[in-house]
Each structure stands twice: as structure tokens, then as C-alpha cells.
N, C-alpha and C positions, 0 to 999 in steps of 0.2 A: 770452290773458293779457295785462296791461297792468300798468303801474306810473303809477299816476293821480294826479293831485290838480286836482280841480274846484272852483273857486270858485262860490257861489251867494248872490245876493243877501239879504239878512237881511229878513223881514218887518217893517213900520213898522206898531205897534200902537197903537190910540188907543182912547179910550171908557172906560167904567167898567162893573164888575159889581157883583152887587147888594149887595155889601160895602161898596161905595162907592170900593174899590180900582181904581185905573186898569188895565183889562187889559193883561198884559203885564208890570205890575210886581210886584214881592215884598215882602212885607215885611219892615223893616228886617234883620231876621235872616236873611235871605236873601240868595246871593251873586249880585246885579245885576252885569252886564258880564262874568260869568266865562266864560274860556272852555275847554269842558271837552271831551275826545275821549273820545266813545262810541264803543266796539269792539264790532260785532257780528256778527264774524266773515265769513269769506268763502264759507258755506254757502248762503245764500238771499238774493237782493236782497229789499230792504223796499219797501214793504208786502207781506205775504204774504198774508194772511187766512187763515190755513190753522190759526192758535190756540195757535202755540206761542210760544217766545221771541222770535221775531223780531216777533211782534205787539205783546208788552211794550217790547221798544226801540223800535218805530217810534212807538209812544202816547208814551212819555218825551221821545223826541228831539223830536217836536211840541210837545208842554205845557213843555220846558224852553224853546225859542224864545218862546212866548208870554209866558212870566216875563223873558224880556230876557236869557236864558243864550244865548252863543255856542257851536254845536256843530259839531265837526269831527267827522264819521261814517267810520268805517272800517268799509267794506262791500265791494260787488262792484261793478262799473262800471255796470253796467244797474240799479241800484237808482233808483228815483224818487221817494222819500221826501224831502222839500223838508231841506235842510241848510246851512248858511253855508259848508260845504267838505265834500268828498267826497273820501277817498282809498282807493286799492285795488290789490291785487296781479293780480286775474281780472277779467277784463270781463264776467264772466256766473258765476251761482253755482255752487258746487261739489259741491252735495249729492248729486249721482248717483253723486260716486265717491268717498262714504265707505265703501263696501263694498268698496273694491280692496283687493287686499293692502297689505301693510306698506310695499314698496319703492317703489309706487305712489301711495299716499295722502299719505304720511308728509310729504311736502315741503308739503303744501298750506296747512296751519294756519300752517306755521313761516316760508312767504314772506310769509303775509298779513301776519305778527306781524313782517318785518323792515319792511316798510313802515310801520306803526304804528311802530317807534323809529325809522326815520329821521325821521317827522314828528316825534315828542317832539324828538328833537334838534335838529329845524329852529329850535324856540323856539315861544313864545307860548303853549304848553298849560298851563294851571295845574291842570288835575286830570283823571285818566283814570278813566272808568268802563267798565269792562271786564266781557263777558258772553260772551267765549270760552272754552271750556272746557279746561282743562289747560295749552294754550299761552300762554295769556292771562296767568292769574298766575306761570307759570314764567319766561318771557323778561322780564316786568314785575318781579318780584322781584330779580332778578339785577342790574338795572339800578341800583339803589342811589341816590345823592344826585343821577344823571344823569337822574332820572325825577322828575315831580311826584309828589303824594300819588296813590296808586290805590286804587279801590275798585271788589273784584271781586265780582260777585251770583254765587252759585251758584244754579242753576235746576234741580239736578238732588238727587234722592232718594240719597246714598252708599251705602248698604246695599243700594241695587238696584243698584247700578255698583260692583259689587268692584273693578276697575280704578281706577276713577277714585277709590273710598275710598282706597286704597293711596298713590294721591298727594297727596289732602290729607292724609293723615295725616304725612305727609314735608312738606308747603309750609312753608316759612319766610317769611313776607312781610318779616320785615329790618325792621319798622316800618313800612315804607314802604306796604305793600298790607293794606288792610282789607278785614273781608271781610265782605259781608250777606248775612243768611239772610232767606226769604220769610218765615218763620212761626217760632213758638216749636217749633213740632211737628218743624218740619225742622232747627232747630238743635240739639234734643236727640238727634238720629241722628247729629249730627257726631262726627268721631272728637275725642279733648280736645284733640290740638295745635290744631286746626281752630278748634273752640270759643275757644278762649284767645284768637284773632285774629279772632271777630266784633266790629263795633263798631257793627251796626244790624242792627233787624228792620225789613222794609219789605213789606208784602204785593203781591202784585199787585194791579191794579187794571183795570177795564176801562169804558169809555164808550160807551152807546147811542147810536146818531147819531139827529140829529131828523130822522124820515121818517116816510111812513105805512106802519106795519106792519102784517099780517093780523093778525087775531086768532087765538089758538092754537086750533088743531083737531086732531083726531085722525088724523094725516097719518102718513107714514112715517117710521121711525127714523132716525137719523143718527148718523154717525159724523164726526167731523170733525179730523182729525190727520194725520200720516205714514202710508200704507198700509205698514206694516212689521212685523217681527216682535215689535220692541220695544212695538207698542201694540196687539200682539192681535188683529189684523184679519182674522186667518184662522179663528180661534176662533169670533169675534163672526160674522161671514159665514156659517159654517156652521152655527151655533145658529138665524142665522135664517131659512137657506136650510130647516133642518129644520121649524122652526114653520111656513113657508110665510106669515112676514112680511115687509112691504116695508123694506127699508133701504137708504138714499144712504150710499155712501161717498162724500168729500168730502177732499182734499188730496193732496199731491204724492205720485206714483209713481217710485221713482227717478229722480228729477229730473225727468221728466215731469210737465206740469201741464194735459194736456190730453187726451182722448179721442183727437182726431186724431193725437197725437204717440204714443200708444200703438199705433194701427194702422199707422204707419208702421215701428214697431219689428217689429211682427208681420210684417209683408211682408220685413225683412232677416232675421228668424228663418227665414222661409219658403224663403228662397234657401239658407240653410246658410253665411253667412260667417262670420267670426271676430269679429265687430264686438259679440259679447255677452260677450265675455270679462269686462269690465268692468260688465256688468251682473247682478251678483248678484241687488240688490231685485227685478229684472223678473223673475228665472229663479224667486225664491221664491214671487212673485207668480202665476207660470204655474203652478206646482205644487201652491201651497195656498192661492190666494183666486179664482183664474178658476174653478174648477170649480161654484164655488157661485154663479157670476153667471148670473142667469137674465134679467135686466130686465123691464119690465112694469109692472104697476099693484102686484101683489105680490111682487116679485122683487128680488133684490140687485144695485143697481148703482154701478158707480164712475162719476163725473162729471167728475174730475179737479178742480182747486183752484178754489175759488169766493171772491172778494174783494169789497168794496163793499156795495152795495143787494142785491146776489143773495145773498150771505152770510148777511146779517141776516134777509132774508125767508126764507130756507131754513131757519134756526136757529129762527127764531120760530114755522113752521107746523109743525116737527118734533112726534111725539110724545111723544118723549123722547131726548135724548142718550146714545149708548152709549159707553163708555171704559173702558179698563183702568187711566187715570191719573186721578187724584184732582185733580193741582193745575195742569193744563193751562188756559190762557187761555180754551179754547172751554167749560171746566166753568162759570168764572165770570159768561161772557156768556150762557151758555142759561140758568143762575137768575136773572140779572138780567134776562131776555126772561120769565120766568116759566115757564120749560121745565125738567121735573124732569130729573135725571140717573141713568141706572141704570149702575153701576160693579162692575168686578170688583175695585176697589181693590188693585192689583198694586202698585203705587207712586206717590208723590205724598203730598199732603198729606191725609189722610184726612178731618180735621176739616170738611172744605169740605162734604163730602156727609153728612147726616144719615138714617140708615137710617129710613125712614116718613115723614121730614118733607118732605125737600124731593127725594127718589129714593131710591133701593133699592140696597145694597151685596151683591151675590150670587156664587155661585160661580160658575166655569165651566159652561159645558153649557148645552142647550136648556131641559131641565127647569128649573134655576133662574130662565133669563128668560121661560121662560113663565109660570111663577109671578107673576114680578115684573109681567108685562105686566099680569096678571089683577088686581092691587092698584093700578095705574096712578091710575085715576081717583080715588082718596083723594087723590093729593097736590094741592094748590091752588096756583096761579100766585102768590098772595100768599105762601104761605110759603117757595115758593122766591126770590121776590125779597129778602123780609125777612132771608133766612140770608147774602145778601151784600151787604146795606147798607153796610156798611163798606169795600166793595172797590171804591170807583171810582179813574176815572184820578187825578182832582184828589187825593185821597188819598195814592196811589202818588207823585206828583210832589212832594207836599210833602214827603212823609217822604224821598224822596233829595236834596231842597235842603236839609233839615236835616243830613243827612249831609255833602253837599258843604261846606255853611258849617264844620262842624266840621273837616272834612279839608285845608281852606285857610286856618285860622283857629287852630289850636290848637296847640301846642308839640308833644303827641303823641296818638297816637289814644286816645279814651274806647274803654271797653270795656261791653258788654251785660250 
């Protein structure tokens, strides 16, 4: 654990883009020179490449700095994402501790937020952009006039997270915390008290890097998210194993990011120590996913977390992305690359996947998955790409910059 503040040198941007604007500058309506505290939470070091909200935050931080915004990033100590200042309560990501009992896990987000509040009170922060569920808006709202304006992006579908929904029904931003929704669809599911506090709708975006990617081919199926019950890894792995189709699982597992870490934990389990008492995610994996792992060219395998060029090449070469969540960053990334998505659409913004156009919405089970795989050749890469043409990183950054401008210059929050 640490209580850290690190200064990082801001990059010096020069040149012009195709619009004629200097790279790193913003149109007059955008808040150049603004200092924003971006709260990514204590769970994972950035960047992760796992396709979750951390990818969104990493892309946003990079884009903001390119536009001349100074970013104070609240994350964990081993975050490598460039920022002007890094603050943290924990040296390493605390994702593995999410499944611990309340008495063990309760203090993690609270300790992280105390560092955030201390930094706000130290001065120089003109806006807070919060991405931490529950604790972020709860603690920031109670600061009142002691805090600058706050934007809180809701990354979750609340009707699938009943405990979250109850909190957001009761949340009172006191005119200092404005809520951002990902989409009109997500907004429509918010409880009425929360809808009244929404100040902007900013869709997530993605940015495909400039690198040579292999042509799309009939490769393995891919899941690109946390290996966890929430994402239905167990039932998707079971369906693929029953069908005898190849599936790659890529993403963190109970805080582990590599197969080597999994092997070491298995050795711990073999000698019967009590070190697994806080590894409920691992124990769930052993009972529900591991029985379906076979490896080989037609089996189910877990390869750990993939990032950088390796992730993009893996995603581009997949026959399809499988997921239960239709609003994850990996969905937009897959479609941008022309890769169709097969989903059970159990949560998320369902409008992103159009059944029969850029993928398929199916029921759980091998029969439904098998039927979708037979129809997969009907889906064209062009239709996939066109379906997310408006979901670019630049559009997302532009949307947030407009919200920032409103927050720091308006006498009161506007409403959507």
C-alpha cells in the first residue's frame, strides 16, 4: 500500500491535423489549460487492454492531454499510463480483492477516495471526472462547495445491478455532481431521481491503432473481458466445449493476468495452505470454467490478459467475439475491426448489436450458439464497421470536453 503522488512531464504537442487546428489545441469552446482529476478507481492499473471501463479511461486521459488538458490521474501505483500527476492509495491494483468479505474489501474504495479528497483539498483541481462506482459519487457529493464541479460517468446497467440501482435512486448530487450516461438507452433505465441529474450523454469510443493487422479469417472464437460469473464465462465455455469449437478466453482472472500466475496459485492450492481464502474468483473458476479447458486447436483455453498489438491482432483474427454484455469496450473494438459479435445480451446497451446485421443475439446454451455460428458467414465486415462508425475515440473526447466546458463555465448544470 502507498499514499503516492507522482509528477509526470506533460508532452509538448505541435503540428496540425487535417482540420487545420494545431494538434493538442481545442476549438474556442473547449477548456484549454484546464486541470481535471480523472478518478479511475483502485481496481486495475492502466492501461489494461481488457476491454472494460479502464480502457475507456485510458483513451480519455490520452486524448485530453493531446488537447492541452492537464490530467491528475487517481489510479494505483503501478499504472504506466502517462499523466501529468498520478495519485494512489495502493501500489497495485486491488481487483483480486473484490470478492472478499465485506469486512476485508470495504475499506479499499474508501481509502482510494480519501486520497482523491486529500488531493482536491490541496488545490489546483478545476473539475473532477469520476468513474468509480458508488464510493466516487457518494463521497464527492458530500464535499459540497469544498469540491470543484464533478462529472460521474455511469458505466453500468443499473437494472442488472440491483444494489447499485438502490444507491443511485438515493444519490443526491446537490447540484455539484452531474451524471453522464453512455446512451439514451442506458438513460431510459435510470431511476427517475438519477435521470433528473443527468447532464450529458457521451457514448464510449474506440481508436484502432495504426498497425498492420491480419485479414479477418475463420479463426477461434474470442471472449475479451474479466473471467468472472458476471460475464458468463462459465456457460459460454461450456457451450463451446460441447460444440467442439475453439474458444480463447482473454482477460484477468481473480487478479491474475498470466497463465504463469495461475500455475503458481495451483501449486499453492496443491499444498493445502489457507492462502485461497480470499480467492473466491479463482475457486469459482476451478469449479465452473476449468472443467471445460482442453487447449489445442479446437479446445477452450485461457491465455491471460492481452494488451497492445497482441490484443488487436487477436481480436482481428477472431471469427467472432462472444459476450454477455453488449456495451463493453471490446464490443465496439471488435465491430470497428469488422468482427461480428455473438451475445446473450444479458446486460449493457443492446442497441450496439443488431441481430443478423453485425452479429447475433442468442439465448444461453450450445444449441443457440451452434445455430448462430452456422449463420455467421452472412455477416459482412463492412456492416460491422458501419454500425459503429459514430463510436470513435475523438467523438467521445469531444463530447466530454463539451461537458467539461459546461461544468466549469455555467452557473448551474444544464440537463439533458
